[in-house]
SEDO-410035 format. One record per residue (C-alpha): residue in one letter; residue number from 0; x, y negated, z negated. Coordinates in Angstrom, 1 decimal, always signed. Layout:
N
pt aa->A | i->NUM | c1->X | c2->Y | c3->Z
...
END
This chain:
185
pt aa->M | i->0 | c1->+3.5 | c2->+28.3 | c3->+12.3
pt aa->T | i->1 | c1->+1.7 | c2->+25.5 | c3->+14.5
pt aa->L | i->2 | c1->+3.7 | c2->+22.4 | c3->+15.4
pt aa->L | i->3 | c1->+1.4 | c2->+20.0 | c3->+12.3
pt aa->E | i->4 | c1->+3.3 | c2->+23.2 | c3->+9.7
pt aa->R | i->5 | c1->+6.2 | c2->+22.3 | c3->+11.6
pt aa->A | i->6 | c1->+6.2 | c2->+18.9 | c3->+11.5
pt aa->E | i->7 | c1->+5.0 | c2->+18.2 | c3->+7.7
pt aa->A | i->8 | c1->+7.7 | c2->+21.3 | c3->+6.7
pt aa->F | i->9 | c1->+9.9 | c2->+18.9 | c3->+8.1
pt aa->A | i->10 | c1->+8.6 | c2->+15.3 | c3->+6.4
pt aa->R | i->11 | c1->+8.6 | c2->+16.7 | c3->+3.3
pt aa->P | i->12 | c1->+11.9 | c2->+16.5 | c3->+2.2
pt aa->F | i->13 | c1->+11.9 | c2->+13.0 | c3->+3.5
pt aa->Y | i->14 | c1->+8.9 | c2->+12.0 | c3->+1.1
pt aa->A | i->15 | c1->+10.1 | c2->+13.3 | c3->-1.6
pt aa->E | i->16 | c1->+13.3 | c2->+11.0 | c3->-1.6
pt aa->P | i->17 | c1->+15.3 | c2->+9.6 | c3->-5.2
pt aa->G | i->18 | c1->+13.4 | c2->+5.9 | c3->-5.2
pt aa->R | i->19 | c1->+10.6 | c2->+6.4 | c3->-3.9
pt aa->T | i->20 | c1->+7.6 | c2->+6.2 | c3->-6.2
pt aa->Y | i->21 | c1->+4.6 | c2->+5.2 | c3->-3.2
pt aa->H | i->22 | c1->+6.1 | c2->+6.4 | c3->-0.6
pt aa->T | i->23 | c1->+5.6 | c2->+10.3 | c3->-1.5
pt aa->A | i->24 | c1->+3.6 | c2->+12.7 | c3->+0.0
pt aa->Q | i->25 | c1->+0.9 | c2->+11.8 | c3->-1.9
pt aa->H | i->26 | c1->+0.6 | c2->+8.8 | c3->+0.3
pt aa->I | i->27 | c1->+0.8 | c2->+11.0 | c3->+3.8
pt aa->Q | i->28 | c1->-1.9 | c2->+13.6 | c3->+2.1
pt aa->A | i->29 | c1->-4.3 | c2->+10.5 | c3->+0.7
pt aa->V | i->30 | c1->-4.0 | c2->+9.3 | c3->+4.4
pt aa->L | i->31 | c1->-5.1 | c2->+12.2 | c3->+5.9
pt aa->D | i->32 | c1->-7.9 | c2->+12.5 | c3->+3.6
pt aa->A | i->33 | c1->-9.2 | c2->+9.5 | c3->+4.0
pt aa->L | i->34 | c1->-8.9 | c2->+9.9 | c3->+7.8
pt aa->A | i->35 | c1->-10.3 | c2->+13.8 | c3->+6.8
pt aa->S | i->36 | c1->-13.8 | c2->+12.5 | c3->+5.4
pt aa->R | i->37 | c1->-14.2 | c2->+10.5 | c3->+7.6
pt aa->G | i->38 | c1->-14.7 | c2->+13.0 | c3->+10.2
pt aa->V | i->39 | c1->-12.1 | c2->+11.0 | c3->+12.5
pt aa->L | i->40 | c1->-8.1 | c2->+13.0 | c3->+12.0
pt aa->T | i->41 | c1->-7.3 | c2->+14.7 | c3->+14.7
pt aa->P | i->42 | c1->-3.5 | c2->+16.7 | c3->+15.4
pt aa->T | i->43 | c1->-2.3 | c2->+13.3 | c3->+17.1
pt aa->L | i->44 | c1->-3.1 | c2->+11.2 | c3->+13.9
pt aa->A | i->45 | c1->-2.0 | c2->+14.1 | c3->+12.0
pt aa->L | i->46 | c1->+1.5 | c2->+14.6 | c3->+13.4
pt aa->A | i->47 | c1->+1.8 | c2->+10.5 | c3->+12.9
pt aa->V | i->48 | c1->+0.4 | c2->+10.0 | c3->+9.5
pt aa->W | i->49 | c1->+3.1 | c2->+12.9 | c3->+9.0
pt aa->G | i->50 | c1->+5.8 | c2->+10.0 | c3->+10.5
pt aa->H | i->51 | c1->+4.7 | c2->+7.4 | c3->+9.8
pt aa->D | i->52 | c1->+6.6 | c2->+7.1 | c3->+6.7
pt aa->L | i->53 | c1->+10.3 | c2->+9.8 | c3->+7.0
pt aa->I | i->54 | c1->+12.6 | c2->+6.8 | c3->+6.9
pt aa->Y | i->55 | c1->+11.5 | c2->+5.0 | c3->+4.3
pt aa->D | i->56 | c1->+14.6 | c2->+2.0 | c3->+2.6
pt aa->P | i->57 | c1->+12.8 | c2->-0.8 | c3->+0.4
pt aa->R | i->58 | c1->+16.3 | c2->-3.3 | c3->+1.6
pt aa->A | i->59 | c1->+15.7 | c2->-2.6 | c3->+5.5
pt aa->G | i->60 | c1->+12.7 | c2->-4.2 | c3->+7.9
pt aa->D | i->61 | c1->+13.2 | c2->-1.2 | c3->+10.9
pt aa->N | i->62 | c1->+11.3 | c2->+1.6 | c3->+8.7
pt aa->E | i->63 | c1->+8.6 | c2->+1.9 | c3->+11.1
pt aa->A | i->64 | c1->+11.0 | c2->+1.5 | c3->+14.4
pt aa->R | i->65 | c1->+13.7 | c2->+4.5 | c3->+12.7
pt aa->S | i->66 | c1->+11.1 | c2->+6.6 | c3->+11.4
pt aa->A | i->67 | c1->+9.4 | c2->+6.6 | c3->+15.1
pt aa->A | i->68 | c1->+13.0 | c2->+7.2 | c3->+16.5
pt aa->V | i->69 | c1->+13.3 | c2->+10.2 | c3->+13.8
pt aa->F | i->70 | c1->+10.4 | c2->+12.2 | c3->+14.6
pt aa->G | i->71 | c1->+9.8 | c2->+11.2 | c3->+18.0
pt aa->E | i->72 | c1->+13.8 | c2->+12.7 | c3->+18.4
pt aa->W | i->73 | c1->+12.0 | c2->+16.0 | c3->+16.5
pt aa->L | i->74 | c1->+8.9 | c2->+16.7 | c3->+18.9
pt aa->A | i->75 | c1->+11.1 | c2->+16.1 | c3->+21.6
pt aa->A | i->76 | c1->+13.4 | c2->+19.5 | c3->+20.1
pt aa->Q | i->77 | c1->+10.0 | c2->+20.8 | c3->+18.8
pt aa->G | i->78 | c1->+9.3 | c2->+21.7 | c3->+22.9
pt aa->A | i->79 | c1->+5.8 | c2->+18.2 | c3->+22.3
pt aa->D | i->80 | c1->+3.8 | c2->+17.9 | c3->+24.8
pt aa->M | i->81 | c1->+5.8 | c2->+14.8 | c3->+26.6
pt aa->D | i->82 | c1->+2.7 | c2->+13.0 | c3->+27.0
pt aa->L | i->83 | c1->+2.4 | c2->+13.0 | c3->+22.8
pt aa->I | i->84 | c1->+5.5 | c2->+11.9 | c3->+22.1
pt aa->P | i->85 | c1->+5.6 | c2->+8.4 | c3->+23.3
pt aa->E | i->86 | c1->+1.8 | c2->+8.3 | c3->+21.4
pt aa->V | i->87 | c1->+2.5 | c2->+9.4 | c3->+18.6
pt aa->R | i->88 | c1->+5.6 | c2->+6.9 | c3->+18.0
pt aa->A | i->89 | c1->+2.9 | c2->+3.9 | c3->+19.8
pt aa->L | i->90 | c1->+0.8 | c2->+4.7 | c3->+16.6
pt aa->I | i->91 | c1->+4.2 | c2->+5.2 | c3->+13.9
pt aa->L | i->92 | c1->+5.3 | c2->+1.4 | c3->+15.0
pt aa->A | i->93 | c1->+1.5 | c2->+0.0 | c3->+14.7
pt aa->T | i->94 | c1->+2.1 | c2->+0.3 | c3->+10.8
pt aa->R | i->95 | c1->+4.2 | c2->-1.6 | c3->+10.6
pt aa->H | i->96 | c1->+1.0 | c2->-3.9 | c3->+10.2
pt aa->T | i->97 | c1->+1.9 | c2->-6.7 | c3->+12.5
pt aa->D | i->98 | c1->+0.2 | c2->-7.0 | c3->+15.4
pt aa->P | i->99 | c1->-3.6 | c2->-5.5 | c3->+15.6
pt aa->P | i->100 | c1->-3.5 | c2->-2.4 | c3->+16.5
pt aa->S | i->101 | c1->-4.0 | c2->-2.0 | c3->+20.7
pt aa->T | i->102 | c1->-6.1 | c2->+1.7 | c3->+20.3
pt aa->R | i->103 | c1->-8.8 | c2->+2.9 | c3->+18.6
pt aa->A | i->104 | c1->-6.6 | c2->+5.7 | c3->+17.6
pt aa->G | i->105 | c1->-4.1 | c2->+2.5 | c3->+15.4
pt aa->A | i->106 | c1->-6.6 | c2->+0.8 | c3->+14.1
pt aa->L | i->107 | c1->-8.2 | c2->+5.0 | c3->+12.3
pt aa->L | i->108 | c1->-4.5 | c2->+5.1 | c3->+11.6
pt aa->V | i->109 | c1->-3.3 | c2->+1.7 | c3->+10.1
pt aa->D | i->110 | c1->-6.6 | c2->+1.1 | c3->+8.2
pt aa->A | i->111 | c1->-6.1 | c2->+4.9 | c3->+6.6
pt aa->D | i->112 | c1->-2.6 | c2->+3.4 | c3->+5.4
pt aa->L | i->113 | c1->-3.8 | c2->+0.5 | c3->+3.9
pt aa->S | i->114 | c1->-6.9 | c2->+2.3 | c3->+2.5
pt aa->I | i->115 | c1->-5.3 | c2->+2.1 | c3->-1.0
pt aa->L | i->116 | c1->-5.9 | c2->-1.8 | c3->-0.4
pt aa->G | i->117 | c1->-9.6 | c2->-0.4 | c3->-0.6
pt aa->A | i->118 | c1->-8.8 | c2->+1.6 | c3->-3.9
pt aa->D | i->119 | c1->-11.0 | c2->+1.5 | c3->-7.2
pt aa->P | i->120 | c1->-9.3 | c2->-1.3 | c3->-9.6
pt aa->A | i->121 | c1->-7.2 | c2->+1.5 | c3->-11.0
pt aa->T | i->122 | c1->-5.9 | c2->+3.3 | c3->-8.3
pt aa->F | i->123 | c1->-4.8 | c2->-0.3 | c3->-7.0
pt aa->A | i->124 | c1->-3.2 | c2->-1.0 | c3->-9.4
pt aa->A | i->125 | c1->-1.1 | c2->+2.0 | c3->-9.8
pt aa->Y | i->126 | c1->-0.4 | c2->+1.6 | c3->-6.3
pt aa->D | i->127 | c1->+0.9 | c2->-2.3 | c3->-6.8
pt aa->R | i->128 | c1->+3.1 | c2->-0.6 | c3->-10.4
pt aa->A | i->129 | c1->+4.2 | c2->+1.6 | c3->-7.9
pt aa->I | i->130 | c1->+5.2 | c2->-1.0 | c3->-4.7
pt aa->R | i->131 | c1->+7.5 | c2->-2.8 | c3->-7.7
pt aa->Q | i->132 | c1->+9.1 | c2->+0.1 | c3->-8.6
pt aa->E | i->133 | c1->+10.3 | c2->+1.0 | c3->-4.6
pt aa->Y | i->134 | c1->+11.0 | c2->-2.9 | c3->-5.1
pt aa->S | i->135 | c1->+12.8 | c2->-2.5 | c3->-8.6
pt aa->F | i->136 | c1->+16.1 | c2->-4.2 | c3->-7.6
pt aa->V | i->137 | c1->+13.9 | c2->-7.4 | c3->-6.0
pt aa->P | i->138 | c1->+13.9 | c2->-10.0 | c3->-9.3
pt aa->E | i->139 | c1->+10.9 | c2->-10.6 | c3->-10.7
pt aa->K | i->140 | c1->+10.6 | c2->-14.0 | c3->-9.0
pt aa->A | i->141 | c1->+11.4 | c2->-13.0 | c3->-5.3
pt aa->Y | i->142 | c1->+9.9 | c2->-10.1 | c3->-5.6
pt aa->R | i->143 | c1->+6.5 | c2->-12.3 | c3->-6.6
pt aa->M | i->144 | c1->+6.8 | c2->-14.4 | c3->-3.9
pt aa->G | i->145 | c1->+7.7 | c2->-11.4 | c3->-1.6
pt aa->R | i->146 | c1->+4.5 | c2->-10.1 | c3->-2.5
pt aa->A | i->147 | c1->+1.8 | c2->-12.8 | c3->-2.3
pt aa->Q | i->148 | c1->+3.1 | c2->-13.1 | c3->+1.1
pt aa->V | i->149 | c1->+2.6 | c2->-10.2 | c3->+2.4
pt aa->L | i->150 | c1->-0.6 | c2->-9.5 | c3->+0.3
pt aa->R | i->151 | c1->-1.9 | c2->-12.8 | c3->+1.2
pt aa->S | i->152 | c1->-1.3 | c2->-12.4 | c3->+4.8
pt aa->F | i->153 | c1->-3.7 | c2->-9.4 | c3->+5.3
pt aa->L | i->154 | c1->-7.0 | c2->-11.5 | c3->+2.9
pt aa->D | i->155 | c1->-5.8 | c2->-14.2 | c3->+6.0
pt aa->R | i->156 | c1->-7.5 | c2->-11.3 | c3->+8.3
pt aa->D | i->157 | c1->-10.5 | c2->-12.1 | c3->+9.8
pt aa->R | i->158 | c1->-10.8 | c2->-8.6 | c3->+8.6
pt aa->I | i->159 | c1->-8.2 | c2->-6.0 | c3->+7.0
pt aa->Y | i->160 | c1->-10.2 | c2->-2.7 | c3->+8.4
pt aa->T | i->161 | c1->-10.5 | c2->-3.4 | c3->+12.5
pt aa->A | i->162 | c1->-12.1 | c2->+0.7 | c3->+12.8
pt aa->P | i->163 | c1->-15.7 | c2->+0.7 | c3->+11.5
pt aa->E | i->164 | c1->-15.0 | c2->+3.7 | c3->+9.8
pt aa->F | i->165 | c1->-13.5 | c2->+1.9 | c3->+7.2
pt aa->A | i->166 | c1->-15.1 | c2->-1.1 | c3->+7.3
pt aa->G | i->167 | c1->-16.8 | c2->-0.3 | c3->+3.6
pt aa->L | i->168 | c1->-13.5 | c2->-0.6 | c3->+2.0
pt aa->E | i->169 | c1->-13.8 | c2->-4.8 | c3->+3.0
pt aa->A | i->170 | c1->-15.2 | c2->-6.0 | c3->-0.1
pt aa->Q | i->171 | c1->-13.0 | c2->-3.9 | c3->-2.7
pt aa->A | i->172 | c1->-9.3 | c2->-4.5 | c3->-1.2
pt aa->G | i->173 | c1->-10.5 | c2->-8.1 | c3->-0.8
pt aa->A | i->174 | c1->-11.3 | c2->-8.5 | c3->-4.6
pt aa->N | i->175 | c1->-8.0 | c2->-6.1 | c3->-5.5
pt aa->L | i->176 | c1->-5.9 | c2->-8.9 | c3->-3.1
pt aa->R | i->177 | c1->-7.4 | c2->-12.0 | c3->-4.8
pt aa->H | i->178 | c1->-7.1 | c2->-10.2 | c3->-8.5
pt aa->V | i->179 | c1->-3.5 | c2->-9.0 | c3->-7.9
pt aa->L | i->180 | c1->-2.5 | c2->-12.7 | c3->-6.5
pt aa->R | i->181 | c1->-4.0 | c2->-14.8 | c3->-9.1
pt aa->E | i->182 | c1->-1.4 | c2->-12.6 | c3->-11.3
pt aa->L | i->183 | c1->+1.3 | c2->-13.0 | c3->-8.9
pt aa->E | i->184 | c1->+0.8 | c2->-16.5 | c3->-7.7
END
């Protein structure tokens, strides 16, 4: 069994945890497909995809850091190359979406993770409903304000997608975000 196959086997139970409606194995497959369909999926990126949402607690603000730590420890226990572990950790941390990606691989992973924003309107609406379910514990008014702030942060960027392979999603992502922001605000 390859390292990537072992990573998938290790990660799948995390993505099947109760309470996840968007951050599931289906999301992981969509990110992998987004990279593969553009011809940019590498083994390192695939590992980072499997590790990037291992820990998902909508009440916490450190999910990516915890995911990077858990997955990095797992990679080390598997005897992964010592250069690979910090690279995968850095890629996972890039999915915090707080700073522009500093590497091409980071840009590809971040853009693939955000590719749902540029999906067709029906797929985007299903994503938006799934996120609301994951945050069902948040009162409606607070959710609307918080969600609008998060989505506006993407719309306020010069560009949502930084890798040229994902530039074609920009217009649809903008339309989707503007639409849902009108509903939220």
